[in-house]
N, C-alpha and C positions, 0 to 999 in steps of 0.2 A: 877400616875394613875388619880389623880384629874385633872391635866392638860389635860390628854388625854380625860377624860370625858367632860371637858369644851369645848375643841376643837371639839369633836364629836357633842355635842349639838349645838354649833355654826354652824357647817356644816349642821346639820339637819334643823335648823331654816332658813338658807340661801336657802336650797333646797325647803323647804315648801313655802317660800316667792316667789321663782322663779316659782314653780309649779302653784301657784295661778295666777301669772301674765300670764303664758302660757295658763292657763285655760280660762282666760278672752279673750285672743287673739283668741283662738280657737272658742269660742262661738260667736265671732263677725263676723266670716266668714260664707258666705252663699253658698259657692261652695264646694262640697265634695272633689274635687281634691286639692283645696287650703287648706282645713282642714288637709288632709292627709300629704301634703307636709310641711306645717307649723309645724305639730306635729313632723315629722321626723327631720326637721331642728333643732328644739329645743332640741329634745332628743340627737341628735348627738353633740350639743353644751354643753349639761349638763352632760352627762355620757360618760365613755370610751367605745364607741360602734364602732365596725368595720363592723358589719353586723346587718341589721335591716329589719324585715319582718312584714308586717301587713296583716292578713288573715281575710276574711269575711265569715260568715256562710251563705251558699246558700243551702237551703233545708237540705239534709243529707250530705253535703260536706263542707269542709273548703277550700275556694278558695283564692289564693294569690292576694292581691290588690296592694301592694307596696313592692319593693325589692331594698334595698340600700346596696351596698357592697363597702367598702373603699371610701365612699363619692360619689359614682357613682350610678345613677339610672340604674337598670338592667331590662331586659325584665321579665314580670311576666308570664313566660311560664313553670313554675314548675307544676307538676301534683297535683290535689286536694287531700286532706286528709279526712279520715273518723274519727269518734269518736274513741278515744283511740289509734289512729294510730300516732306514733311519739310523740315528746314532745308537739307540738301544739295540736294534737288530744287529748292527755291526759288532757291538761289544759282545752280544750273545754268540754270534758266529765265530769270532776270533778268540773269545775268552780273555781279551786284553782290555785294560782300562783306556779311557779316552779323556783328554784334557784339551779344551779349546779356550783361548783367551779373548776372542771377540767373534762377532757374528760372521765376519768374512771367512773365518776358518772353517765353520761348520755348515754354512748355507747350502753348499752343494751336497753335503752328506745327509742332512736332516730330511725327513719325509713325514708328512702328517702334521699332528698338532705340535705347536710350540708357541708360547706367549710372544707377542710382537716385540716387547722391549728387552728380550733376553740377549745378553752378550756372551758372558762366560758360561761354559758348560763342563761339568765333570760327571763322567759316567763310569761305573765300576761293576764288574760281574759279581754275582753272589754265587760262590762256589761251595759245593759240598761233595766230598768223596771224588774230587778231581773232575766234577761235572758241573757245568753252569746250570744253576737252578732258577736264577732270576737275574734281574739287572736293576741297579740303582742309578737314577739320573738326577743330578742337582744342577740348578741354574741360578744365575744372578744377572741383574740388569747392568752391573758394573763390569767394565773391561778388566781383564787380569785379576779377577776376584779370587782365584785359587792358585796356590803354589804347588810345586811337585811334592813337597813333603806332606801337604794336606791330602794329596791324592793317596799317598802311602798310608796315612792315618785312616782315611775312609776305606781303603782296601782291607786294613786290619779289622775295622768295625764290620765290614760286610762278611768277613770270615766268621766273626762271632754271630752275626745275624743268621747266616746259613745254618750254623749249628743249633741256634736257639729255635728257629722255625722248625727244623727237623725234629728236635726234641719235643716241642709243643704239639706238633702234628701226630707224633707217635703216641704221646700221652693221651691226646684227645681220641685217637683211634682205639687205643686200648680201653679207655674209659667207656667209649661208645659201645664197644663190643661186649664189655662186662655188663652193660645195662640192657642189652637187647637179647631177645630170643633168636637163636641162630636160624631156626626154621621159618618163623613168621615175620621176623624183623621188627616185631612190636617190642615195647618195653617188657622186661621180665618182672617177676614178682619182687625180686630184690630191689629194683629201682622203684617199683610201684609202692612198696611198703614204706620206703623213705619219703616218697612224695606225699603219700597219704598222711603220714605222721606230721609232716611240715604243714599240710593244708589244715589239719585238725588244730594245730597250734595257732594258725592264722584265724581259724573260726573262734577259738577261745579268746583271742585278743581283739575280737571285733572287726577283723579285716575281711572276714567272709560272713555273709548273711546265712548261708546254708551250704551243705556239702552232701551231694547225692551220689549213691553208688549203685551201679547196675552190674549184676553178675549173671552170666549166662553159661549154660552147659548144653552141648550138642546132644540131641536125643538119639539114643540107640547107636552111638558112634562105634561101639565095639563090633556091631554087625557089619559096618562098613569095612573095617579092617579084616574081619573074618571072611567076607564075601569077595572083596576086591584087592586086598593086600594093604600093608601098612603104608606103602608109598602113595597109594591112592588116597588113603586117609590124610596123609601129609598135604596132598594137593588141596583137599577141602579146607584144611586148617589155614593154609597160605592164602587161598582165595577169600575165605571168611575174614581174615585179618585185613585184607585190602578193602573189602566192603565196609567194615567197621571204621577204618581210617577215613575213608571217603565220606561216610555219613557223619561222623562226629567232628572231623576237621579240627579247628582251633577251639571248639566249644568245650573240649574236655581231653582226657588222656585215656588211651586204650592200651591195655596190657594183656599178655597171656598169663593167666593165673596158674596154669598147670594142666597138662593133659589136653582135654577138649574143653576146658573152662577158660572164659575170657572175662575181663573186668573193665568197667568204664567209670572213670571218676569225673563228676560234673560239678565244678565249683559254682557257687551262687545260683544253684538250681533247686527249686522247690520240689517237694515230693510229687506233687501233681504233674509238674512239667517233666520230671524224670520218668514218671510212669508213661506219659505220652511218647517220650523219646524211646523208651524201652519197647513200646508197642511198634513203633516204626522200625526199630532194630529187628524185632521178631519177623515183621513182614518182609524186610529186606533180605532176610535169610530164607524164609519159607516160600516166597512168591517167585523166586527166580532159581531154576535148577542149577546145580553145580556140574561143571564138566570135569570128569576125571577119566583116568585110563586104568583099566583093570590090569594089575601087575601079576595076576594069577593065570593069565592067558598069554600065549606066545605073541599074538598079534598086537596086544595092548590097545584094543579098540577103544575109541572115545565113547564114554557113557554119560548120559544125562541123569543126574540123581537129585531127587528132591530131599532137602535136608531141613529139619526143624530144630528149634532150640527152646529150652525152658529158661525163663528169666525171672530173677528176683530183684526187688528194688528196696533200698533203705536209705534214710536221710538223717543227717545230723543237723541240728541238735534234737529233733523231735523223737528220733528212734534210738540215738546212741550218744554217749558223751566222749568216747575215745575211738581211735582207729580200729582196734581189734573188735570192739563191740559192733561197730558199723559193718565190718566184713562179716562177722558172725550172723548178724541179723539179715543181711542181704542173702547170705548163704541159706539161712533158714527159710526165707521167703521163696528162694529158688526151689528147694527140695520139698518143703512141706506144702507151699502154696501153689507151685507150678507142676513139679514132677509128679507128685502124688495125686494131683487133681486131673491128670490126663496128658500132661506134656503139651508142647507147642503153645504156651501161654505165658502171660506176664502176671506176676503176683507181687504185691507189696507187703512189707513186714507189718504185722499187726501185733501190738503188745498184748501179752496175756493178761486177762482180767484178774 
């Protein structure tokens, strides 16, 4: 018995040491997906686990985030759970861990999906700031696969996981906010400048065939602010951003360049194709009136306003060799070729002879 106790204490110490190491690794990662994958990888290496599920509290539901079965990532297409619904729902509701040694112990508790050959189940709440933020459920086809001290170890690991996920989500939210325009929700110039530099490097390395830039500026935008108020002007900027996002989709990246200027980056797009897309952009703006509310009147009546934009197009490598030259040439096409020629038109950059 003394030998068994000694061996058991040695195992516990080893598990505790390993859990601290895993905890440090988790908190070093700043991507939620990396945190979740690292956690599951370490759990599968440490405990006899055939089935592992991480669930996240979303409002009044428990939603599946990760699902690993026999070392394979599976689709997270299982229906959500409510409080007190199934083993995970019970752990969520009570905030207490659950340990079952065989199927007879949990059959009446379980609800919904569970692999047929499962016997042992270990489920632990993921707690952050004294509130259950998620649930971990581990399962094995062997009876009595988990011991109480292993439950304690998993509980410690879940504490690390809760902190790591919170840190990663905070970092991603901060990063996302720093990359976006607060008004239009589009990428801002800071992000776009970095992206353009990266894409130009890819072009030089032969990873891109071409790189087209569309720059547009709303015509007579100052008069909109003067006649209807700056809030009405903001409504136009926001709606225009949505139209551009819908039109461009995954084919490129749309950003607010500043003020009433927007910019679109189109990788692997020729100058001819970019010009056609720019013309579609122009018509998307001009052909459908914008709905705004006059903020200079007490009633704030809805007003339909036709808006136009002048657009410039430039493409690398035919027009430019670097990111700043590409922006400068698109800007020149916009003002010299479109604005000065009468507005509400598309112009491409033409090299001086």
